[in-house]
N, C-alpha and C positions, 0 to 999 in steps of 0.2 A: 332527551338531552341530559337531564339530571342523572339518568341511569348510566349513560356513557361516562359522565364526569366522575361518578363514584365507583366505576368498575375497578376491581382490584387488579394488581399487576399480573398475577398468574393467569387470571381469566383473560386479560388483554393479550398476553403472549400466546395463550392457547388459541385465541381467535385469529391471531396473526401467523400461527404456525404454518410453515411451508407445506403445501399440498404435495403428497408423494407422487412419484412416477412422472409420466409425460405431462400430466395436467399442471405440474408445478411450474412449468415454463411459461404458462399462458394465463394463469388466473390467480386471484386472491380469494381468501375467505371473506364472507360478509362480516363487517360492513365496509371493508376497504374496497375502493374502486381501483381499477387498473390504471397504473401510471406509465407502464411500458408494456409493449406486447412483443412476442417473439415472432420473427419472420425468418425464413430460410434462405432468402436471397435479397440482394440489394440491386435495384435497377441501374445504379451508377457503376456497378461492377459487371463487366462483360466477359470476364475470364472463365472459361469452362471448367478450370481446375478449382474454382472457388466453391467450397461447400460450407463456408463460414455461417454461423448462426448470428443473427442481428437482433438487437432490441430497438424498438421505435420510441424515441423520445417524444412524449406527448406535447412538450412545449414548442418544439420546432419541427416535429415530424421527421427528424433525422433518423435514418437507419444506421445505427452504430454497431460496429463489430463487437461481439461479446469479449473478444480479446483486444485489449488496448496495449500499445507499445509504449512502455515507460522508458524515456530517454535519459535515465539517471545513471545507468551502468553500461555505457556504450563501450565497444571494443577500443582498447587503448594500449599503447606501448610506452612505458615509462611516464605514464600519466598524460600522454599526448594522444588525443583522439585519432584513431585510424579512420579517416574520412572515407576511404575506398571501401573499407569493411562496413561502415555505417550505410553507405549507399547501397551495397549489395543486400544487406539485411532489410532495408526499407523497400527496395525493389521487390524482394521475395515476399515481404509482408503484404504489400499492396496487391501483388499478383494473386495472392491467396486470400484476399478479402479483408485484411486488417485495414481499418480506415481511421483509427483514433490514435493520435500520437501526443504524448504528454511530456512536457519539459518544464523548465523553470530557469530564471536568471542565475540561480546559485549552483545549478548542477555542473559537475565537471569544472569547477573553478571558474564558472561564468562562460564556458565554451559550448555547453550543450545546445542552447538555442541556435547558435550560429551553425553548428554541425547539422542540427535538425532542419534548419532552413535550407541549407545547401542540398541535402538529400531530397527533401520534399519538393523543392522548386523544379526539379526535373520531371515532375508528374502533373497531370491535369488537376487543377485546384478543386474541381468538383469531386475528386476521388478520395479526399482525405479531410478529416477534421483535426485541427490543431488546438491543443490545450497548453496554457502556460499560466504563470502565477505572479502575484505581487509579493515578491520575497523580500520585503523591507524589514529584515530582522535587525539590522544594525540601527542603533538609535539615530545615527546621522541621516538615515533615509526616512525617518518618520515625518519629515516636513512635507508639505503638499508639493513643493517644487521638486524635491528629490524623488518622491513616490511617482509623480507624473513622469519624470524623466525615465525611471525604470520601466514604466508602462509603455512609453513611446519607443524606447530602445528595443523592447520585445518585438514590435512590428518590424523594425529595421533588421534585427537579427534573424527573424523568421521569414523575412521577405514576403509578408502578406499584408493585405489591406484590412482584413477582418480576422479577429481571433474568435474561433467557434466556442471555446469553453475557457473562461477566465476565472481564476480562483484567488481568493485571499489565502495566502500561504500559511499553513500551520496555526490554525486557531486553537486556543486553549493551552498553549505551552506555558505561558508565564502569567496567567490570570487576566482578570477583566480589565484592570487599569491599563496594562500595556496594549491590549487589543483596541481599547478606545482611542489611545494615542496614535496607534498605527493606522487606523482606518476611519474612525468616526470623528474625533475632535478636529482633525486636520481637513475634513471635508472630502476625503477620498471616496467614501461610500457614495456621496451625492454625485461626485464626478463620474464614478463608474456606472451608476444607474443612468446618468445622462448619455454616457458612451454607448450603453446598451440601446437606449432609445434612438440614438443616431445610427445604429446598425453596425458599429465597429466592434462591438461585443455581441455575440448571439446568445450565449448562456452565461450567467453569472452565478458563482457559487463559492464555496470555501472548502479547504482541506482541514481536517480536525485531528489534533493530537492533544492528549492531556486532560485537563480539568473539565469534567462533564458539566459543571455549572456554567462555564463559558459556552459550551456547546448549546445548552438550553437557552442561554441568553441570546445567542445569535439566531437561534430558531425562533425566539420570541419576536425578532425583527422581521419575520417573514412577510407580514402584511405590509410593512413599510418598504422593504427592498425587493421582495419576491425572489427567493433563492430558486434558481432553475435546477440545481443539482448540488449534492454535497459528497465530498470524498472522504471515506473513512477506512480505517484499517479493519479488515474482516477476514477471518479464516477459521477453520474448524477447531483450532485450539483456542484462539482468543474468544470464540463464541462461548466456550465453557469455562475458560480459565483466565479471566481478566480481573483487574483490581476491583475491590468493592467500593462502590460510590453511591451517593444518594440520588434517587430519581425524582421526577416531579409528582410522584404519588406519596412521597415521604418515606418510602421504603428503600431497601438496598437493591441496587441493580447488580445482580450476581452474574456479571458477564457483560462487559462494556459493548462488545460488538453486537450482541443480541439486543441490548437496549437501544443502541444508536440506530441500527437497521430498522427495528420495529417502530421507533418514534418517527423516523423519516417516512416510512411507509404509511403510517397513520396520517401524516401531513401531505401525502401525495407528492413527495419530493424524490426524484430518481437518485439512486445511489451509484457512485463510482467507487470501486474497491481498489485500495492500495495494499501491498504486502499480502497477497493471497497465499504466498509461500512463506510468509513470516521471515523475510530476508534470506530465503533459500533454505531455511531449516526444514520446511515440509517437503523438500525434494531429497533430503538426506536424513530420514527419520531413523530412530534406533532400529537395530537389526531385527528384533522380535516383531516390531510394528511393521516393518517392511515385508517380513515373511507373511504376515496375516494378509496384507494388501495384495501381494503377488499371488498368493494362493487363490484369492477371489477372482482377480483379473490378471492372469499371468502375462498377457501381451501389452499391458498398459504400464506406463512409467509411474513412479511414485508421485511425481509432481502432478500428473493428470488427475489424481484423486482430489487434490486441493482445488484445482481449477473447476472440475465438474461440480464439486460441492458448492463453490461460489456461484457458478452459473445456474444452479438449480433454484436459486432464490429469484423470483420473478421481478422484483423491483431493482435488480442490479442492471444498470445500463451497460457497464463494461467493467472488466477486471484487468487492472494494469499489471504488466510484468516487465521488470527491468532486465532486458536481455542483452548479453554481450557476446553470445556464441550462436552461430547459425543453427546448430543442432537443438539448442534450447528453443529457439523461435519455431523451428519445424515441429517439435514435439508439442509445444503449447498451442499452435494452430490446429494440430490434429485433435487436441482435447475438445475443441469447439467446432469441429468441421465434420458433422454437426455435433451439437451438444447432446449427450445422453444423460438426462437428469438422474441424480442419485435415487436409488430405490430406498424404501424403508429399511431394508436389511443392510444396505450399504451405509446409510446414515447412522445406523446403530453401530456398525463396525468402526466408522470414523469417530463416533462419540467415545467408544472404548479406546481408540488410538489416542484421542485428545487427552483422555484421563491419564494414560500412560506417559505421554509426552509432557503434559502439564505438571506431572508430579516430579519431574527431574529438576534438579537445581541449576538449570541453564541460565545464561545471561540473555535477556530479551533484546539483543542487538539485532537490528534488521539490515545492517551493512549500508546504511544510507550515507555514511561519511560526513554528516553534518558536523560532527565533533572535530573533524580534521581541518587544517593541520594542527598537530600538537607542537607547541613551542620547543619541546624536548625531543622530538623525533619519534615518539611512540606511535606505532601503527595500531591504533586502538581497535578498529574493527577486525583486523587480522589476528590480534591477540585473542579477542573474544570468539572469533570463528574457530580457532584451534581449540580453545577451551571447550566449547560446546561439542565439537567433533569428538573429543575424548570422552565426554559424557555419553554420547551416543554409542561409543565403542565399549562402554562400561569400564574404561580405565580409571576414571574418577567418578564420584568422590573416592579418595583413597580410604582404605580400611584403617582400623586401629594399627598403630606401629608394631604391636605385638603379633599381628596377623602374618601368616606364612608368606602371603603374596604381596605384602606391603612394599618391600624393596623393589620387587620386579615391576610392579605397576608404577611406582614413582619414577623408576629409571626409564620405562617406556614413555611416560609423559615428557620427561626432560629431553630424551634423545629426539623425539619427534618435534618438540618445541624448537630446539636449536637448529633442526633441519628446515623448519618451516619459516622461521623469522631470523632476520639478521640481528646481530648483537645490538646495533643502534636502534632497532625497531621494537625491541621487546619490553615487556611490562616493567622490568627493573629500572628503566629510565624515567619512570613517572616520578614527578616531584610534588604531586598533590597540589598543583597551583590552582585547580578549580576552574580554569578557563573553559574546559569542555562541558561543564555541568549545564550551563544555560543553553547550550546548543543542541542538546540531545532531546529529540521529540518524544522518546520513550521514558524520559526522566530517569535514566539509569545513573546510579551513583558511581560514575566511572572510576574514580580513584580507588574506591572501596573494592570494586570488582577486580581491578588490576592487582590489588593487594592480595586477593585470593590466589591469583596466578603466581605472584611472588612467593607466597607461602609454600606452594607446592615445589617451586624451583629450589627453594632453600631447605626442603624437607630432607 
């Protein structure tokens, strides 16, 4: 026991390193015991077209599809959800084995749960698992009464009697004190634990963004509350290029996703992945990276590499994707029907790709839209998406003004910018009010980043 306690971090990670090849999908290295196992079929799914890979949750014995449908980026027109399109996508997903649907009270301006409930209600309840969250971000909702109302409203909106996976939403964003006020001091944690005992919640967990100290604090409550699962941001770039933080061995955790996944695995807590594509960035990688991936697997999409990498980690219960287009849903299903775990050489290729991508001065926006609406009308995620796209195309960063191609590249950026964004949406409308700062789970200094865009536009 003392030997395990004093093990250094590198040795710990080495012993938890993913097994290569097909074995990676089904086993862990000693001393970790299996918390999820891979199966190639789900007895609740009788469609012959279903080749989906499933992971078995040891807590409830659920066979969960390795692809989870994130209901945060649903098809919409002028910010109004297209319910018919949602229904069609949900129908296709279920027909092809997807059975995990993740939503929250705050998605789509409070409309996602309702749209999800309408779409799922048309199907046999035994064929899907629904996940939602206690999104009590606003201080007005920190009271026990307001938080309980949000919880009960989720059942009504989703039209279900049981929530399969319930999460405390966005742990770690603003430190320990806020988290205690949102969930602990008001008695909501005790309430939710009792709801799980009563069977109205089947699995209780939390989603994590931000301060690793808060992550560690909530995991320290595992004996008291028993976390059935935890949702983290994890992809092949964040695994190698995340912020430097202190871990529980007193050293630096050089890669938050790596640290988070391995700590959860050590504690036998299943992992749900969010942002496997890093907000869509890993479906649209720089051209030289795309060429390397296409050369290795010419028939596979760029996005499929990110999904296969995530699925190759055996303690991943499901990887969520926020999908708004049928073609994206179809491609993502293909990536896991069935899963082909990444080989050693493919992992090395992705590590090199991560180093290239992680070295670019991109803005780490995942298009979650939590920062919206802006009181001055700035479409913040849209501005950042265009900026990052121009980095991938090597238009920016701009060279020195004395360079021969300076004016040409600056003009290309400006022309494309004004074609992409309306005048009332662009970065120049930012007044640095700071309202967006506390909303961003990635802790982006949004006004500062918008200023970078302004500087190019004024170049």
